[in-house]
N, C-alpha and C positions, 0 to 999 in steps of 0.2 A: 534165787541170786550168788552169782560168784564171789569170793571173797577175798580181798586179794591183802596182804600184807606189806603195809608201809614201813619202809625205813626212813631216819631221819639221818645224813650225816652230814661229818661235819669232821678238816684237815684238825690233827693235831694243832699246827701253825697257827691256824684264822682261831681258833679255842682260848692261846694263850696271845696272837692278836689282842683280843677284846678283853680276855685279862689286865692286856698293860694298860687297859686305859684305865685314865680318871674315874672315879666310882659315882664323878657329877656323869660323864660317857657315857656309861653303861649304866647310868639311871632312865636317866635320855631315851637312850636305846631298849629298854624296857619296858617304860615310857608310850612310847611308839609300836612297839611290836605284839604287851601284850595287852590291850585292847586291839588289836588284828585276830590274833593269834583266838581269841573270845569270839568276836562275828563270823571268822576263819568255821565255825565249829560250829556258828546257828547254823550258817547258809549251810552247811552236808552234814546236818543231826540223820537225817535222817539216811545216808551210808555209812553211818559210824556206827559199827559192831563192838569195837571196844579202845577205847579210849586210850588204850597202851599208855604209856606213858613214857620218861627221862629215864635213859642210865644212866651210872658214870664208871669209870676203869675198871679192865678187864681181866678176868684172873682164866687162864684158859690151862685145862686140864687133857693131857695127850696121852700115851706111852710111857713117856718118860716121866711126866709125872703134872703134878703142877707149879705154872708160874705164872706171872706176871705177863699180859700178854698187851698191843693194840694195834687195835683199828677204828675205823670211823661212823660207827656208828652210838649216836646219840640221844636214841628215844627210836619210838613206834608206837602204830596205828592202825587195825584192822575194818578197811571200811569194803558196803557192794559197788558192785559193777558191774555192766552184762560185760565189761570188759577189759583188761589192760588199760586201751590207752582212755576209755572213760575216766578207769583208777584216775591215773597220769596225767590226766585233764585237770580234778577236782583241784594239784596243788599246783596247777604253775602260778597261782600266783599266792602260793602261802608266802605268808614273815617266817618260819626258819631260811625261806634266798631271799625275800626280796625285802626280809627287819634285818635281824639275827644276820652272824655269821655262820649258817649250813650252810654245806655247798651242795644241798641233793638232795634227793627220799625218792631211794628206788620202793617198785613198786613188782611186787611177786607174787602171782598166783597159788594161792595155798594147794598140794597138792590130796591134803587129806581132812577130813572135817575139822575145821579150826576152835583153838578156845572161844569162849565166847564172853 
């Protein structure tokens, strides 16, 4: 079955806005979102090849050297689905975009064998 990289994205300003919330407000969002995230993973367990993980700040390497960089990527997951559309449909109700301040999940097919 085809495998897809699902990349969680979040605008830096949305993350900053979340971090400016009080601890109680952040905790309330976590209290709602974490159980929903776990439930989403359980519901889609058969399609999840790798749970991937969440990522932090970016360091970019170019011909000019090494420097801090910025991008909207905040995590990833590898899933199996018949089509990109089927993979995308799994994420329509994902808490990353329905509870947390994430702005999207980008779905990309692997064109070489992905890691497992």
